[in-house]
C-alpha positions in Angstrom: 17.8 -8.6 20.8 15.1 -10.5 22.8 14.5 -14.2 22.3 11.2 -13.4 20.5 13.1 -11.1 18.1 15.8 -13.7 17.5 13.1 -16.3 16.8 11.5 -14.0 14.3 14.9 -13.5 12.5 15.5 -17.2 12.5 12.0 -17.8 11.0 12.7 -15.3 8.2 16.0 -17.1 7.4 14.2 -20.5 7.2 11.5 -18.9 5.0 14.2 -17.6 2.7 15.7 -21.1 2.4 12.3 -22.6 1.7 11.5 -20.0 -0.9 14.7 -20.7 -2.8 14.0 -24.5 -2.8 10.4 -24.0 -3.7 10.9 -21.6 -6.6 13.8 -23.5 -8.1 12.0 -26.8 -7.9 9.1 -25.1 -9.7 11.4 -23.7 -12.4 12.6 -27.2 -13.1 9.1 -28.7 -13.2 8.1 -26.0 -15.6 10.6 -27.4 -18.1 8.8 -30.6 -18.4 6.0 -29.2 -20.5 5.6 -30.6 -24.0 6.5 -27.3 -25.8 9.9 -26.9 -24.0 10.8 -30.6 -24.5 10.1 -30.2 -28.2 12.3 -27.0 -28.3 15.1 -28.9 -26.6 14.7 -31.9 -28.9 14.9 -29.7 -32.0 18.1 -28.1 -30.8 19.7 -31.4 -29.8 18.8 -32.8 -33.3 20.5 -29.7 -34.9 23.6 -30.3 -32.8 23.7 -34.0 -33.7 23.4 -33.2 -37.4 25.9 -30.3 -37.4 29.2 -30.7 -39.1 31.1 -28.3 -36.8 31.5 -27.7 -33.1 29.2 -26.3 -30.5 30.0 -22.8 -29.0 28.4 -21.4 -25.9 28.3 -17.8 -24.9 27.0 -15.9 -21.9 28.1 -13.2 -19.5 28.1 -13.1 -15.7 26.2 -16.0 -14.1 25.0 -17.0 -17.6 28.6 -17.4 -18.7 29.3 -19.6 -15.7 26.4 -21.8 -16.6 27.5 -21.9 -20.2 31.0 -23.1 -19.1 29.4 -25.9 -17.1 27.4 -27.1 -20.0 30.5 -27.0 -22.2 32.2 -29.3 -19.7 29.3 -31.7 -19.8 29.2 -31.7 -23.6 32.9 -32.4 -23.8 32.7 -35.2 -21.3 30.3 -37.0 -23.6 32.3 -36.4 -26.8 30.4 -33.4 -28.1 33.2 -31.0 -29.0 32.3 -27.7 -27.4 33.9 -24.4 -26.3 33.1 -21.2 -24.6 33.2 -17.8 -26.3 33.2 -14.7 -24.1 30.9 -12.2 -25.8 33.2 -9.2 -25.2 36.4 -11.1 -26.2 34.5 -12.4 -29.3 34.1 -8.9 -30.5 37.9 -8.3 -30.2 39.1 -11.3 -32.2 37.7 -14.5 -30.8 35.0 -14.6 -33.4 37.6 -16.3 -35.6 36.9 -19.5 -33.6 33.4 -19.7 -35.3 32.7 -21.2 -38.7 29.9 -22.4 -40.9 28.6 -25.7 -39.6 29.0 -24.7 -35.9 26.1 -24.3 -33.5 26.2 -21.1 -31.4 24.2 -21.2 -28.2 23.6 -17.8 -26.6 22.5 -17.8 -22.9 20.8 -14.8 -21.3 17.9 -14.9 -18.9 16.4 -11.7 -20.2 17.4 -12.3 -23.7 18.3 -8.6 -24.0 21.7 -8.4 -22.4 23.6 -5.8 -24.4 26.8 -7.8 -24.9 24.9 -10.8 -26.1 22.7 -8.9 -28.5 25.8 -7.2 -29.9 27.4 -10.5 -30.4 24.5 -11.9 -32.2 24.6 -9.0 -34.7 28.2 -9.9 -35.8 28.2 -13.7 -35.9 26.0 -14.0 -38.9 29.0 -13.4 -41.1 30.4 -16.8 -39.9 27.0 -18.5 -40.6 26.7 -20.7 -37.5 23.3 -22.1 -36.5 22.1 -19.8 -33.7 20.2 -20.9 -30.5 19.0 -18.7 -27.7 18.2 -19.9 -24.2 16.2 -17.2 -22.4 13.0 -16.8 -20.3 11.5 -14.3 -22.8 10.3 -15.5 -26.3 9.9 -11.8 -27.3 13.4 -10.8 -26.4 16.0 -9.8 -29.0 18.0 -13.0 -28.7 14.9 -15.2 -29.0 13.5 -13.3 -32.0 16.8 -13.0 -33.9 18.0 -16.6 -33.3 17.0 -19.6 -35.4 16.1 -21.7 -32.4 14.8 -20.6 -29.0 14.5 -22.6 -25.8 12.2 -20.9 -23.3 13.0 -21.5 -19.6 9.9 -19.6 -18.6 11.5 -18.4 -15.4 9.5 -15.6 -13.8 10.8 -15.6 -10.3 14.4 -16.1 -9.1 13.5 -17.2 -5.6 16.1 -14.9 -4.1 15.6 -12.4 -1.3 16.8 -9.8 -3.7 15.1 -10.9 -6.9 17.9 -9.5 -9.1 20.2 -12.3 -8.0 20.2 -15.1 -10.6 19.1 -18.3 -9.0 16.1 -20.1 -10.6 17.2 -18.9 -14.0 20.7 -20.3 -13.6 19.3 -23.6 -12.3 16.8 -23.9 -15.1 19.4 -23.1 -17.8 21.7 -25.7 -16.3 19.0 -28.3 -16.5 18.3 -27.4 -20.1 22.0 -28.0 -20.8 21.7 -31.4 -19.1 18.6 -32.2 -21.1 20.5 -31.4 -24.3 23.3 -33.7 -23.2 20.9 -36.5 -22.3 19.2 -36.2 -25.7 22.5 -36.3 -27.5 23.6 -39.4 -25.6 20.4 -41.1 -26.6 20.8 -40.0 -30.3 24.4 -41.2 -30.4 23.9 -44.4 -28.5 26.5 -43.1 -26.0 27.3 -45.8 -23.4 29.4 -46.4 -20.3 32.4 -47.6 -22.2 32.5 -44.4 -24.3 32.1 -42.3 -21.2 35.0 -44.2 -19.7 37.2 -43.4 -22.7 36.7 -39.7 -22.0 37.5 -40.2 -18.3 40.5 -42.5 -18.3 41.9 -41.1 -15.1 40.4 -41.2 -11.6 37.8 -43.5 -10.1 35.2 -43.0 -12.9 37.6 -44.2 -15.6 38.7 -47.1 -13.5 35.2 -48.2 -12.7 34.3 -48.2 -16.4 37.5 -49.3 -18.1 39.5 -51.4 -15.6 39.2 -55.1 -16.4 40.1 -58.2 -14.4 43.1 -58.8 -16.8 44.5 -55.4 -15.7 44.7 -56.6 -12.1 45.5 -60.3 -12.7 48.0 -62.0 -10.4 49.5 -65.0 -12.1 52.3 -66.1 -9.8 50.3 -68.8 -8.1 52.2 -72.2 -8.1 50.3 -75.1 -9.5 49.0 -77.5 -6.9 48.2 -81.1 -7.8 45.2 -83.0 -6.5 47.6 -85.6 -5.0 49.6 -83.0 -3.1 49.4 -83.3 0.7 48.0 -80.5 2.7 51.5 -79.8 4.0 52.7 -79.4 0.4 49.6 -77.2 -0.4 50.4 -74.9 2.5 54.0 -74.4 1.2 52.7 -73.6 -2.3 50.0 -71.3 -0.9 52.7 -69.4 1.0 54.8 -69.0 -2.2 51.7 -67.6 -4.0 51.2 -64.9 -1.3 47.5 -64.5 -2.0 46.1 -66.9 0.5 44.9 -69.4 -2.0 46.1 -72.6 -3.6 44.6 -73.5 -7.0 44.5 -77.2 -7.7 45.0 -77.9 -11.5 45.6 -80.8 -13.8 48.5 -81.1 -16.2 46.6 -78.9 -18.8 46.2 -76.2 -16.2 42.4 -76.8 -15.9 41.2 -75.7 -12.5 39.9 -78.6 -10.4 39.4 -76.9 -7.1 40.8 -74.4 -4.5 41.9 -74.2 -0.9 42.2 -71.0 0.9 44.0 -69.9 4.0 40.6 -70.0 5.8 40.3 -73.6 4.8 43.7 -74.4 6.1 42.9 -72.7 9.5 39.7 -74.8 9.8 41.6 -78.0 9.0 44.2 -77.2 11.6 41.5 -76.6 14.2 40.0 -80.0 13.2 43.4 -81.6 13.9 43.7 -82.9 10.3 46.9 -84.7 9.5 48.6 -82.5 6.9 51.1 -85.1 5.9 48.5 -87.7 5.1 45.5 -85.9 3.6 45.6 -85.0 -0.1 44.2 -81.8 -1.6 41.6 -83.7 -3.5 40.0 -84.9 -0.3 39.2 -81.4 1.1 39.4 -78.9 -1.8 36.4 -76.9 -2.9 35.6 -78.4 -6.3 33.2 -75.7 -7.6 35.0 -72.4 -6.9 33.7 -69.1 -8.1 35.5 -68.1 -11.2 35.6 -65.0 -13.4 36.9 -64.3 -16.9 39.8 -61.9 -17.6 37.5 -59.8 -19.8 35.1 -59.1 -16.9 35.2 -55.6 -15.3 37.1 -55.1 -12.1 34.1 -53.6 -10.5 32.1 -56.8 -11.3 34.8 -58.8 -9.6 34.6 -56.6 -6.6 30.8 -57.0 -6.5 31.2 -60.8 -6.6 33.9 -60.8 -3.9 31.8 -58.6 -1.6 28.6 -60.5 -2.4 30.1 -63.9 -1.4 32.3 -62.5 1.5 35.5 -63.8 0.0 38.9 -62.2 -0.7 39.8 -63.4 -4.1 38.5 -65.0 -7.2 40.1 -67.5 -9.6 40.4 -66.2 -13.1 39.9 -68.8 -15.9 39.3 -68.8 -19.7 36.4 -70.4 -21.5 38.0 -73.9 -21.2 38.3 -73.4 -17.4 42.1 -73.1 -17.7 43.8 -71.1 -15.0 44.8 -67.5 -15.8 45.5 -66.1 -12.3 43.6 -64.7 -9.4 42.2 -61.2 -8.6 42.4 -60.2 -5.0 40.2 -57.8 -3.0 43.3 -55.8 -1.9 44.5 -55.2 -5.5 41.1 -53.9 -6.5 40.9 -51.6 -3.5 44.3 -50.2 -4.2 42.9 -48.8 -7.4 40.4 -46.8 -5.3 37.4 -48.8 -6.4 34.3 -49.4 -4.3 31.1 -51.1 -5.2 
């Protein structure tokens, strides 16, 4: 192959990539029309009002998209499950009941297995929804609700390969999920409850109180720097918290402060903590989120924050290393 021939092949490949991006972007933009948004809104409202669960069905790539939407719905607390159209006709229809919403996904709307499924689910009396690109298809005509993706071109080198239709349908699923979150006032805390494990759950649910380190010996304002250094070493977090008899925080000294005082040739046996302590330290409440604590630590270029209650009484410290051990990053 000559260099010119190779260049021609390379150009064709780049054109194929651009075509896929362009067609799929166009398919998504098409969904933003008022008619489709209204269709999605009506289906979301039906799901929100339904007494039962949401069932999705599709075959091939449409089935894969349906499973992804099921996962998204379950992650926001909308109980959903996938029903395979063939398995449904061999016993799995028993998973459906009156009050459920059955969402049937097929780009053409005429897929044999899906049309056959629709014929038999009427006995269970679910609300039926079709997501297709053809409003005149069997599924669209026979279902109670229809969402038209309006896909006319897959954007594939071989146009039979589902690309834009799969993308558009997945976006419809995300739009339904977003609408349901808005309808149900779904917030970050609720999302965290459905994701208690992993970094997502920790970012949303982990509080300062969960990472609180309390074993910091009380340092008095009258203690000498020599005594402060001993107490700081016992606390092992690189900080001394100076408190009164009621445990109210009066100030702090950090290991960085101690190093600077050593460099200044300060007499550690003569100078008291009250003379050199920081009297307005950054503090945080035990109820604050751990990720908020991390943002403050990084924003002020420090390694720990003193934790106090509303009366400024000492509760502990939260240290950068303890936050990072949980896999959190701001």
